Structure formats: structure tokens, C-alpha cells
N, C-alpha and C positions, 0 to 999 in steps of 0.2 A: 504494500500500500504506500503510495506516494504521500509524503507529509509536506503540504504546501501552506506556508504562512503568508498572509497578505496584510498589508497596512496601507493607509492613505495619509497623505500630508496635504494640508490646505492652508493657504495664507491669504491675507488681504490687508491693505493699508489705506489710510485716509490722510490727506495732506493737511487738514485742519479740523479742529474740534472745539466747540464752545458750548458750555452748559453749566447748570447749577451744581452745587455740591450734592444735592439730592439726586440729580440725574446721574452723576458719577457713581454714587453709592448704589443706585438701581442697577447699573451695569455690573458692579461687583456682586450684587445679590443674585442676579440672573446667572452669572458665571458659576457661582456656588451651587445653584440648583442644577445646572447642566453637568457640572463636575460630579455632584453627588449621584446623579442619575447613572452616570457611567460607572462610578465606584460600586454602587449597589448591584449593577448588572454583572460586573466582574466578580464580586464577592459571591453572588448567587451561583455563577458558573463554578467557582472554586468549591462551594458547598456540594454541588452535584458531583464534582470529581471526587471529593472526599467520601461521599456516600457510596460511589461506585467502587472506590478502592477498598473501603471497609467491607462492603458486601462480597467482593471478589475473594478477599482473604478469609472471611467467615465461611464462604461456600467451600473453600479449600480445606476447612477444618482448623485453621490457625487462628483461634480466638484471641490468644494473647498478643500476637503480632498485629492483629486487626485493631485491638484496643490501643496499642502503642502508637500505631500510625495515626489513628483518629486523634489521640491527644496531641501528637506532634503537629498535625495539620491545624487543629483548633488553636494551638499556641501561635503558629505562623499567621493564622487568620486574624487573631487579636492584634498581632504586631502590625500587619498590613492596615487594619482598620484604624489603628492609632496613629499611623504615619501618613495616611492618605487624606490630606486636607488641602484645600485651596488657600494659598497664602497671599498676603498683600505686603508689598515693599514700598515705602515712601522714601524718596531721596531728595535732599535739599542741597546737594553738591558736596557736602563734607560729611554728612551723616546718613545712615540708612536705618530705618525701623522696619522690622519684619515680624509678621505674626498673622493671626487670623484676621479676616476682614472686620469682624465686630470689635476686636481688641485694638487694631492699629488705625482704622479709618478715623476715629474721633481726634487723632493727632494731626489730621491733614490740615495744612495751612496753605491756602491758595496763593499767598504772597511769596512764600519761600520755597515750597516744594517744586522741583523741576521735573520729576519723573515719578510716575505712579505705575506699579507693575503688579498685575494679578497673575499668579502662576500656580499650576498644579500638575503633579506627575504621579502616575499610577504604575509603579514598577513591581514586578512579581518574579520570584524565582522560576526559571523555566521559560520565561518570555524573552524573545530576542531583543526587543526594545520596548520601553514603557510607553503607555498612552500619555500624551502631553498636551497641555492647554495653557496658552499665554496670551494676555492682552496687555500692551504697554502704551502708556501715554507719555510723551516727551516734549519738552519745550526746546526751542532752538535746534530742531532736528529736521532732516529732510521729510520725514513722515511723522505727523503728530500722533497717530495711533497705528499700532501694528498688531494684527491678530494672527496667531499661529496655532494650529491644532494638528496633532498626529495621533492616529488611533488604528487599532486592528478592526474597528467597527466603522466601515465607511458611512453607514447610515447616521451614526452618532456624529461623525465629523461634519457631514453635510448639515445636520440639524444645528450644530454649534455655529457654523459659518452663516447660515441663513438667519438664525435668531439674533446673533450678535451684530450682523450687518444692519438689521432693522434698528436695534438699540443704539449702536454707535452712529449709524448714518443719520439718525434723527438729530444729532448734535452737530453735524457737518454744516458750517455756515455757507450761505449762498455764494460768498466770494472765495471759497476754497480753491476754485480753479486758478486763482492768481498765484498759487504755489506750484502749479504745473509749468513745464517749460514754456509752452505757448502763452500761458497767462502771465508769466514773468516778462516775456517779450512785449506783450501788450501793455503791461504796467510801465515798463521802461520807456516805450514809445510815447505814451501819454505824458509821463513825467518830463521827458525831454521836450516835448512840444510846449507844455505849460511853462516850464522854466525858461526855455529859450525866448519865447515871445513875451514873457513877463520882463525879462532883462532887456530885450530889444525895445519894448515900449517905454521902459524906464530911462534908458540911456540914449536912444536915438534922437530925442529932441535936443539933447545937449550938443550933439554933433551939428545938427541943423542950425541951432542958435549961434554957435561959435563959427559957423561957416568953415568947418574943418576941411583941410585938403583931402583929395581922394585917397592918398596913401594913409592918412590918419583915420579916415573912415574905415578903410580896409582893416587896419590894425585894430580899430575899435570893434568891428564885427568879429574878427578872429578872437579878441579877448572875450567877447560875449559867448562865442562858440565854446572856447576853452572852459570858461566858468560854468557853462551849461553842462558840459561833460562831467566836470568834477562834482557839481551838485547832483546831477542825475545818478552818478555812481554812489554818492554818499546816501542818497535817498533810497537806493535799491540794493544796498549790500545786505547781508544776512541779518545783522543785528538791527539795522534801521527798519528793515521790512518787518521783523518780528516785533519791534516796538510799535509800529503803526498797525500791523495786522497779526496779532499774536496767534501762532498756529495751535497752541493749546492754552485755553483760558477757562478757568472756573469763575463764573460770574455770580453776582448777588441776586440774579433774577431779571436784570434789565438787559438792554442790548449789549452785544459784545463790543469790545474796543474797536475791532476791525470795522464793524457795521457803522458805528458812530463816526469813525475817521473817514470812511468812504462817502458818507452823507455830507460831511463837512467839505471834503474836496469837491464833491459834485456841486455844492452850493457856491464855492469859490469859482469853479469853472463856469457855472451859469452866469455869475456876476461878471466874470471876465469877458465872456462872449457878448453879454448884453451891452457892456461898456464899449466894445469894439463896434457893435451895430449902431449904437447911439452916436458915436463919434463919426461914423461913416455917413449917417443920415444928415447929421448937422453940418 
């Protein structure tokens, strides 16, 4: 008989996430439920194996060995059950706090913690690799949320990805696409346009008033262009972008920082365009 062992690995990531403390805890609670579901299924399978082994030994007439094996496996089961728990790790850059979700989550501080990790592993003697579940939230990272699940039960792995995609996806802000390569390009283009024309409208009247020579006007335009490049880079580097559009933010229930910032920029752009139209008409 051929012994074939199968497993599946699934992953998914989100470029930005913003939600309340309660919504973050809800994700942890749902992960605990899914993890417990898989743990109970594995323990039930282990119990069936124990019953089968004990029955086989008893049928062969070796009652004493059957009792020894049963007690040994019950001891292993208690050890497994004691070790198999979903844990939460909070990281603030210099310190980690790890424990159960109920014990550690009350310590969460949205101002200082930069990483929140939910992780659970179900390892058993005789299994080639453990079942594994992990969801990690990180500030200043390419991906704000990362989900990874590995299991010998493909159905359970699909259920985890489907359910957690709904839970985590509910907190993905509408502007999350700005963290994608094409979104970053769009943001840089808009930034360059606004900065360049703001500087041009600010300084071009000076050239005209002073009746500067052509060469000075060229140098002036080059200076504006150079300043635009520097300011655009400064506004779009990793830290500046995360300050304006935090990729992982736990809010107090109001709008996220990124949403407020984009509405502010949209208001400025509208005022800027309106000013140009008014000047043209007048």
C-alpha cells in the first residue's frame, strides 16, 4: 500500500489596513476559533488511532501492553492539548510580549506597537510537518498584513483563507492601491504636477516683474524643476508616505489618517485648479 501524505500552503497579503482596536481583536478571536476547530479535528483523529491501536492489541491477547500504550498515548495527548494554542506577539521595536490573545491583547498600544502577530502551530509526532497558521500586521513594511496557512487538510486551509480574507479585507482602506507599484507611480505623478506648478506660479511672476534675461529665466525654470524633484522624492519616500498614509493604523473609530490626508489634498487641488480658472477668466 502506497503511503501518500498531502499538504497545502496558502498565503495572501494586503498593502494597507485601518480599523479599530475592537476590529483587530475580532480578527484574533476568529483566528482562535479556526485554530481550535483544526486542533479538535486532529485530536479526534488521534483518539481514533488510539482506540484502534488498543483494540488491535487487546484482540491479540496482550492486555497489559494495550493498557501501557493507551496510557502513553493519553499522556502524549494531554501534552499536545497543553501546547497547542494560538499565541499573540506584540512588538514595539525593542520589546516583545507573547502569550494568549486574552492575556496579551489588553497591553496593545496603538501609538507604540509596530507589529502584531497571531501564530499557531499544531505539531505531532509522526507528522512530516505541522499545521501552521499566521497573521501578521506590520507598520513600515511592504505589506501591512500577511496571512499564511499550511495544513494537511486542504478544506480547512481554504476555509481559513476565505474567512480571514473577509475579516481582514473589511479593514482595507479605499486608497490601499496607492501602495501598489502603479499606485505609487500615480501618486508620484500627481505630486510632481502639484509641486511643480505651485512653485512655477509662485516664482514666475518674479521673473516677469524683474524682466529677467532669457538665460536667467532658463536657470530659474531649471531651479524650479530641481526643487520639484527633491520635494517630490521627499514626499514619496517610504517614511513620508507612511506618515501621510499609514499602511497599518488602529484608529479610535473615526476616519483613518490616510483618508483625512487625501481629502485635504483633494481640497487643496480643487482650490488650486479653481484659482487657475478664475485667473484665466479674469
